[in-house]
N, C-alpha and C positions, 0 to 999 in steps of 0.2 A: 504493499499500499504505499502512496506517495504522499508522506506527512504534509508536504507543502500544500496540497490540495485541501486539507480539512478546513483551514480558517475559513477560506471562500465558501465550501459547502456550509459550513456553521452558520457563516453570514447570510445565505440564502435561507437557512431554516429558520432566522430570526425576523423573516418577513412575515407580518401579521397576515392571518387569513382574511379572504375577502368579507365574511360575515362580521369578524371582530372590526375590521375598519369601517364598515358601514354602520357599526354601532358607534362610531364617533359622534357627538353632538352637533358638529359642523356640518358634517356629511348627512346626518339625519334631517337636519334642517333643509338643506339642500333638494334632498330627496323628496320633500313637500313641495318645495318650489319649482325644481326642474323635472322631477319623476324620476324613480328608482334606476329605470335603465340609463339614464344619462349619467347620474352619478356612480354607477356599477361600472361602465364603461371607462370614467376617469379613475377609479381604484385600480383596475385591472391594468390600466395603460401604465400607471404609477409602480405597481408591482413589478411590470415587466422591466421599468427602468432600472430597478433595485436590482432584478436578477442579472441585469448587463452590466452590474455596477456602476451606473452613471449616477446614482445617488444614494446614501446609505439606506439600510432597512428601516430605522428609525424616522425617516424622512418621507416614507410613504404616504401618510395621511394628509401632511401638510403639501405634499406634490400634487395628490388627488385634489385638494381644496382650490388650491393655487390655479389647476387646470381647469376649473369648472367653468364653463360658458356662462354668459351673462343671461342668457334665455335658454329655453329648450328647442329654440331654433338653430337651424345650422347657419343661418345669414348672420355675417359678422359685420359690425359697424365700421366703416371706411371713411377716414379724412380725404376728401377729395383734392389733393394738391396737383392735378394733372393740370390746371388752367383751362380746362373745358368745362364749362359750366353746366351743361347738359350730358353728361357722360352716360351714353345707354348702357355699358356693362357695370356702371355703378348705380343704376335704377334712375337715370334722369334725375328730374327734380326732386331736391328734398324738401319736405313738407314743412310748413311754417308750425311753430308752438301752437298757434290757435287750431290749426289742422290737427295736430297730433292730440291735443286736449279732446277734440271733438270726437276723433276716432276711439278714444278712451271711453268716452261715454257712449258711443255707440256699440261698442263691442258688447255691452249688455243688451237685455230686453229694452226695446226702443218702440217709438210709435211711428215706424218707418212706414205701416199701411193702416194705421188706425186713426181715427179722430176721438181723441180723449174726451171730449167735450158730448158726442153724441154715443159712442161706444161703437160706431158703426165703421166699417172699413173706409178708408181714406185713398187718395190718389198716390202712389209711391213715388217719394222724391219731390213732393209738391214743394217744399220750401227752396229745395236748391233749384227748380226750374224757375221759381219767382225770382230768386237772386240772379240767374243768367240774365233774365228779360231785364231786370233792374238796370244790371250793368251794359246791355247791348238793346236799348230801346227800340233801334231798327228792326228787331226780330218780333214777330208777332207769336211764335211759338218755340218750345226747345225740347229737345230730348237727349238722353245720356246714355251711351253704351260703353262697352269693357274697353275700348281704345280706339285709335282714330281710324285704323283699317276697317274696324267693324262697323264704323259710322259710315263708310264708303260703300262698305260690301251691303249693310241694309239699304242705303240709298238706290243702289243698282238693282237690288231684289224687288224692291217694293215699286219703284217708279220706272223701270225698265223691263225687267223679266225676261223674257224672249225676244226683246225689241233690241232697237239699236241704240248705242251709245256714242256720240261723236266726240272725239279727242284728238288732239293735236298730236302729230309724229314727234314733235319735240317735247311733249309731256308724257312720253310713255316711258316713266322712270322707274328705276329699282329703289325701293324706300329701306332697303337694308336687310343684310344676312340671305341674301338671294331672293328676297320677295319683291316680285314685280307688279306694279299696277295692271298692267294687261292681262297676266294672268290671274290676278286678283279679281278683276271684274268678269273675265271669262267665266271663272268657276261658279259665278252667280247664274249663268245660263245666258246672260245679256250678250249680245254680238257687238264688238268694237267695229266703229266705222273710223279709219284713220283719215285724216285730212292734213293738207300742207306739208312741208318737209322738215327735217330736225331742225333748220335755223330759221325757217320762215314759213308762218301760217298766218294768212290774212282772213278778215271777217267774211270776204267773198268765198272763202274756201269751204266756211261752216254754212254758209246760205246755200251753197250748192248740194250739200250733202243733206240737208234736212228734208225729211219727207214722212209720209205715213208710218213710216216704221220707227220713226226717231221717239226714243223715249224721254233722252234729256241731252244737252251738250254738259260736257265736263270739262272744266278748267283746272288743271292740277299745277300747283305752284312747285316748280323745280328746288325744292327747297336745301337739296344738299349738294347742289352743285351750281356752275354759272356758265351761260354760253354768252360769248361776247364777239364783235364783229359784226358781219352781214346778216344782222337778224331781224326779224319782225314777228310781233305777236299780236293777237286780238284781245283787247280788255273786255271784262265782263259786260260793260256799259255798250258795248259794240255788239253783244251776242243777244240781248235781253228783248229784242223786237223782231226775231226770228221765229216767234210762235211756238217755241218749245220752252219747256223747263231749262233753266242754267244753274249747274251745281258747281260751286268753286271749293275745291279742297285746298284749304290754305296751310294745312299741315302742322305748324308749329305752335298755333293756339293762341295768337295773340288777340284779345278781344277788341281793343281799340289801337290806335295809330300810336306807335312808340318812336319818338323823335330821335333816339338812338339807333334805330334801325330804320331808316326811311324807306328802303325797299321791301321789308317785310309785311306782306298782305295780313290785313286785320279783320276780323268779322263785319264790325262795324261799316267799315268802308266798303266790304263785298256786297253788304246788303243794301246799301246806300246806292251803290252802282246798278242795283237791279236783280242780284241773285236771288233765286228762288230757294235755294238751301245754301249753307256752308256748313262744310265738315270739318274739324280740326281735333287736335290731341289735347289732353289737359294736363300731361305732366311734362311738358315742354315749356315754353315761355310763358305760359299761365302761370305755371309755378306749382302745380297741383298734384294730385294723384294719377295713376294711369287710369284713363276713361276717353271714350271719344264723345266729342260734343257734334250736336246737329241742331242749327239755328235757322229759322226762316218763316216763310209764309205758313199760315196756319194749316192751309189743307194738305200740302205735301208733309209737313213734319207730322200731322195727325195719321196721314197713310202709313208712314214708316212707324210710329209707335203702336198702332193698332195690326202690324204684321206678325204673322206668326213666329216668324225670324228674331223679334224684337224679344220676345222672352229667353230665348237662347242668349243672347248678347247684354241681357241687362246686369247692372252692376250691384253690388252688395251694399248693405247700409253703411258699411263703414267707409266705402268711396264716397256715397253719396254725402256724409258727414264731412269728409275732408275736402270735398271739391266745394260746399257750401261755406265752408270756414276759409277756404282761398279767395272765394270769390267776394265774401263780404268783409273778412278780417284784413289785418295790416298786411304790406307788402311781403311777399314771400321771401325765402331765402334767394331764390333765383333772380328775383327784382333786385334786392340788394347787392348781389353779386354784380349784376348789370350795371348797375348805377354807382359801383364802388369807386371812390376818388383815389386818382392815381397817386397824387402825393401821399395821401394816408397809406395806400399799399406799400409805398417805398419805406416810408418812415416804419411801418411794421416789420418789413422784412431786414432793415438796418438794424433796428433794435433786437429783434431775434438771433439775427447771425452774430451782432457783437455779444451777445449773451451767452452763445455758443462757443465762440471763440474764446472767451474768458475761462471757459472751463475746457479748453485745450482741443475742441473740435474744428476740423478744416470746414469753416462756413464763411460765404461772403454773399452780401447782398447784389443781386443783379436785376436789370431792367428786364421783362419779359413780354412776351405777345400772348394774350388769351384768346378764345375762341368761345362761342355759344356752344355749338355743338347740338347732337340730337336732331341732326337734320333740319337745323335753324340757320338763318342769317349767312349763307356761305361766303366767304371771303371777307368777312368784317373782322377786323383787328381791334381787340379790346388791351389797350395798354396796361402792361401789370408789372408786379415785381415778386420775384421769388428768393428764397435761400438756396444758394447752390451749395451741395456737399457732395463727397467723393461717390462716384457710381456705383462702388461697390455697397453703398448703404441701401440701394433701391430694394433689393431682395429682402434684406433685413427688415425694411420699412413696411414692406407689404406684409411681413410674417410676423409682425410685432403686435402688441397690444398697447394703445389702439393700433389699428392697421392704418398705415398711410399710404397713399398712392400718388407718386410724383412722375414724372417723365425723365427720360436720361436724353440728353443733348450734348454733343461734343466731349464725351467723356465724363460729364457730371450729372449728378442727379439733382434736378430742379424741382422744388418745392414751390409752386406757384400758389400766391396767397389771394387770387381774385375769388376764387368760389370758396375760400375756407372764412367761416365766421372769425371775428377778432377774438372771441372768446376762447377758439381753440387753440391760439398759437402756443399757449403753456402745454397742451397736449403733444404738440410737434416738438418742441424743445425735448420733452421728455422721451419722446419716439426715438429723436436723433441721438440723444445721450445713449439709449440703450442699443442703437445699432453702432455707434463708435466703439462702444466696450464690447 
């Protein structure tokens, strides 16, 4: 027998059994909050680390407690320091405090389809629909579905069916992850009637295509790219006299004109120009939860809302609550980030970098350029500021607690502050310190 292996073997024997560890009051409390399965998995992982010699046997319970997630969900919070305000992989628009509070209230039993005064069934989402109409008085009616693509699919199904949708060749766009507008619309049973060319489509092109089989004319905002040079397009106002409905898919979700984004269409302007329906996303520049908005004239909106497909595309009570709080409440984080003051961003970056340098970290403040992202405002540059640290920190920051997502440029990891609320600067400093160590 090799006596040198005995201490190691004895050390492994000193690792407490799973049932003993689960009896630790801290882990017992966590089991009631997170679920026994989640806590047991953390215990087993800590035991495995002890067997591998990574931690001493007596530290297993502490290691298990430290590794417990904040919630029973696998989703982890991430600080968005990419410089992309609406990062699709990070869930696009972060909710405001008002929206989060509304979600917490709506997560229990709520009067989502009940009139508490009469005790009878009421219209689902009535208060959020009223809020949308207050914000966009040009709309006669509103409807909400589960995302922007669903809003367009519902419009195509309810208004076109097996008829034709007229669309410019220059607006046959891909909206991301391989999903393309033509294929999306064709899946509804509607037939696409392409007009014009990639770079030029005139009002006469649309007029020549209108016929008895026309369901509606679709105007799609090319929100994730720009075509420049020898180009021409037809405005909504030029199409509304052709005798068929005009549906404008504006994509990014602005309800009203935004001076910082002069080329980005908004619902109010499209309806004022004569669009019968406007479809948009709620989790982009509006700054709300993922949902699809339909705003427009009473009759077509009613047809969409009463179509059988509307039931399959409807949103839950928590989305309704978050959307209403976004529409009625204070400016959401996306709006704050869009309007962030460049000088204030530089000051934050310099202060944060200086603080880290005093602690021996290779950190400098640099000027950067941020973007809207999320398929909105292509080509728009937002001056910003970042803390630049070694690129080796990027992976460590992503895997830390809290997770911090930056971007790597020219061999450095940039932590852009435009989409980071000021009260998270301390968290970023702590994450960088951990990555440096």
